[in-house]
Each structure stands twice: as structure tokens, then as C-alpha cells.
C-alpha positions in Angstrom: -19.5 -18.1 2.5 -17.7 -20.9 1.4 -15.4 -22.8 3.9 -12.7 -24.9 3.7 -13.5 -28.5 5.6 -12.7 -27.8 9.4 -9.9 -29.5 10.8 -9.4 -31.9 13.4 -6.1 -31.8 14.6 -5.8 -31.7 18.4 -6.0 -35.4 19.4 -8.8 -33.9 21.6 -12.2 -32.7 20.3 -12.6 -30.2 22.9 -9.3 -28.6 22.0 -10.3 -28.7 17.9 -13.4 -26.7 19.0 -11.1 -23.5 19.9 -9.2 -24.3 16.7 -12.3 -24.1 14.9 -11.1 -20.4 14.5 -7.6 -20.6 13.2 -5.0 -19.3 10.3 -4.0 -22.1 8.5 -3.0 -21.0 5.2 -2.7 -17.3 5.0 -6.1 -16.4 5.7 -8.4 -16.6 8.9 -11.3 -18.8 9.0 -13.7 -18.8 11.5 -16.0 -22.0 11.4 -18.6 -20.8 13.8 -19.1 -17.2 12.0 -22.8 -17.7 11.6 -25.3 -20.2 12.0 -24.4 -22.6 8.9 -21.1 -22.4 10.0 -22.0 -23.6 13.5 -24.0 -26.7 12.2 -21.5 -27.7 9.5 -19.0 -27.4 11.7 -21.4 -30.3 14.1 -21.9 -32.6 11.4 -17.8 -32.9 11.0 -17.6 -33.1 14.0 -19.8 -35.8 14.5 -21.4 -34.7 17.5 -24.9 -33.8 16.0 -26.8 -36.9 14.1 -27.3 -35.2 10.5 -31.0 -35.5 10.8 -31.4 -33.7 13.6 -29.4 -30.9 12.4 -31.4 -30.2 9.6 -34.4 -30.8 11.4 -33.2 -27.7 14.3 -32.6 -25.5 10.4 -35.7 -26.3 9.8 -37.6 -25.1 12.7 -35.3 -22.3 13.4 -36.6 -18.5 13.3 -34.9 -16.3 11.1 -31.1 -15.8 12.5 -31.6 -17.7 15.8 -29.2 -19.9 14.2 -27.0 -16.9 14.4 -27.6 -15.8 18.1 -26.5 -20.1 19.0 -23.0 -19.1 16.4 -22.6 -16.5 18.5 -23.1 -18.5 21.9 -20.7 -20.5 20.7 -17.8 -18.4 19.7 -18.5 -16.6 23.1 -18.0 -20.1 25.3 -14.9 -21.1 22.7 -12.9 -17.5 23.7 -13.9 -18.2 27.0 -12.6 -21.2 27.1 -9.5 -20.8 24.9 -8.8 -18.4 28.1 -9.0 -21.4 30.9 -7.1 -23.3 28.7 -4.1 -20.9 28.6 -4.3 -20.8 31.6 -3.7 -24.1 33.1 -1.7 -25.1 29.8 2.0 -27.2 31.0 0.4 -28.2 34.3 -1.7 -30.7 35.8 -5.2 -29.7 36.5 -6.6 -29.8 40.0 -9.9 -29.9 41.8 -9.1 -25.8 42.0 -9.9 -25.0 38.7 -14.3 -26.1 39.3 -14.4 -22.7 41.0 -13.5 -21.3 37.0 -15.8 -24.2 35.3 -19.2 -23.0 36.3 -20.2 -21.5 32.8 -19.7 -25.0 31.2 -21.4 -26.7 34.3 -24.1 -24.4 33.0 -24.6 -25.6 29.7 -24.5 -29.2 30.9 -27.1 -28.0 32.9 -29.4 -27.6 30.0 -29.0 -31.6 28.5 -32.4 -33.1 27.9 -31.4 -36.6 27.4 -32.5 -39.7 28.4 -32.2 -43.7 28.0 -33.6 -46.0 25.6 -33.6 -49.6 24.9 -32.4 -50.1 20.6 -31.2 -52.7 18.0 -27.7 -53.9 18.4 -26.6 -54.8 15.6 -22.3 -56.5 15.6 -20.1 -58.8 15.3 -21.6 -60.9 18.4 -25.3 -61.0 16.0 -28.2 -59.2 17.3 -29.6 -57.9 20.0 -30.8 -55.1 21.9 -28.5 -52.6 23.6 -29.0 -49.6 26.1 -28.3 -46.5 24.4 -28.5 -42.4 25.5 -30.2 -40.6 23.2 -31.1 -36.4 23.4 -34.4 -34.6 22.8 -33.2 -31.1 20.7 -35.7 -29.0 21.3 -34.0 -25.6 20.3 -31.1 -24.3 18.8 -29.7 -23.6 21.9 -29.5 -27.4 22.9 -26.7 -27.3 20.2 -24.3 -26.1 22.6 -24.9 -29.1 25.1 -22.2 -31.7 23.1 -19.8 -29.0 23.0 -20.3 -28.5 26.4 -19.5 -32.5 26.6 -16.6 -32.4 24.6 -14.8 -29.4 27.0 -16.2 -31.5 29.3 -14.4 -34.3 29.1 -11.2 -32.8 27.8 -10.9 -31.1 31.5 -12.1 -34.4 33.3 -10.0 -37.0 31.0 -6.6 -34.9 29.3 -3.8 -34.5 31.1 -2.8 -30.5 30.8 0.7 -31.2 30.9 0.3 -32.2 27.6 -1.6 -29.3 25.9 0.5 -26.8 23.7 0.6 -24.3 21.2 1.4 -24.8 17.6 5.1 -23.4 17.2 4.0 -22.1 14.2 4.4 -18.2 13.9 1.0 -16.7 13.5 -0.6 -20.0 14.4 -3.5 -20.1 17.3 -4.2 -23.9 17.0 -3.5 -26.0 20.2 -3.4 -29.5 20.4 -3.0 -32.4 22.8 0.8 -34.2 22.6 -0.1 -37.8 23.0 3.6 -38.4 21.1 6.2 -40.8 22.9 8.4 -38.6 23.5 5.8 -35.4 23.5 8.2 -33.7 21.2 5.4 -32.3 19.1 5.9 -29.2 18.1 3.2 -28.4 14.9 -1.0 -28.2 14.5 0.0 -30.7 11.2 3.7 -30.6 9.4 1.8 -30.6 6.1 1.2 -26.7 7.4 3.4 -24.8 9.8 6.1 -27.8 10.2 6.4 -27.9 6.1 6.9 -23.5 6.8 9.2 -24.5 9.1 11.2 -26.5 7.3 11.1 -24.0 4.5 11.9 -21.0 6.4 15.0 -22.9 7.7 16.6 -23.8 5.0 15.9 -20.2 3.2 17.7 -19.1 6.3 20.7 -21.7 5.8 20.9 -20.4 1.6 21.3 -17.1 3.2 24.1 -17.5 5.6 26.4 -18.9 3.1 25.6 -16.4 1.0 
């Protein structure tokens, strides 16, 4: 299936995951509608190294990646409900009782730290870097879970907004100075709103 490039417009990777199903122009697109879509979205989000994605694609049983994509969609639907329930107000510790499903995903992690070469402005040296064993396609859900958990713990839910565009389902974190952002992007919904307002003004003058 031909898909347009994934959209990363939310100023939060956790919300970008929710926006992996959207109607960016006129036709609904689900970037996670199958296993290949999931692999492609993870690559664009830079959540999993490209070589590990290719290795998992090669090792996966028939339909296994499609099944994991289905789990990712289920996780997305559940988390969208959580975000919409709490958007517009600060998240409190009471929300923890609703996050068991997310903690269950994080428990699957198989990570470790390793000393690796470091190359940078301060010269060559050594650095401690976290690595991960990608034992099965289901492990692809872990970095998604981490992005969602980071959003829950670091984002002010008061800044979470839904795009005001007609039929748009995209969410974003409004980090503008005056918290005045209204659209997923000006190029899509913002321009549509401007055009609609212009047509309305012309019609009222007739």
C-alpha cells in the first residue's frame, strides 16, 4: 500500500504516535495498518535502528508483524482515550491506576548498558550507552511505550489540544508562547480554515 510520509507535527512523539491514523488531506490514512506500515513508521520516528528493523522483518513468521501492528493499533486506541480524558488539565498521580496497560508494555524491555566509542567535539573517548535486544517483533512495542510514558511523565496535559480543523483528529502539544496554536499545521487545516473564512466573507457581500 502506498502511504504518504508519516506526519510528526505534534511536538511530542507520544502524540505523533496517536496521529499515526489521520486524514491529512481528504482520505483517511493509517500508517500502522499492517506490519510493513509499523516498520516504516518506526523507521521514520527513529525509534528503532534501521538494521534491527530489517533483521526483525527477516526473522518474523508470516503475519507476525501484522499481528504486532494490530497490537500497536489497540495500544493507540486505548492511549487516545486516556489522553482525551485528561487533556486540558494537569495530570495527577491518581492517573497511575489507569496506566497499568502502559506499564505492562514497558515491562517487556530487554535493555542493557554497554561501553561504546564516543566521537565528538571534545575528541574521541568512551561513552556508556543503553542498548536493547530485539528478540521478537513484539519488542517493537517497547520504544512506543517509552515514548508514551515520556509524554505522560514530562508533558503538561494542560497544553494538549485537538486541531480545530473540520474532521481533523490530530492532537498536539501547544508549546507556543501564548498557547494560541489552533491547527495541526497551517499548511493543512490552517489554510483550509482561512479559505473557508474567505469564501464566507465573499458570500456575505453578495
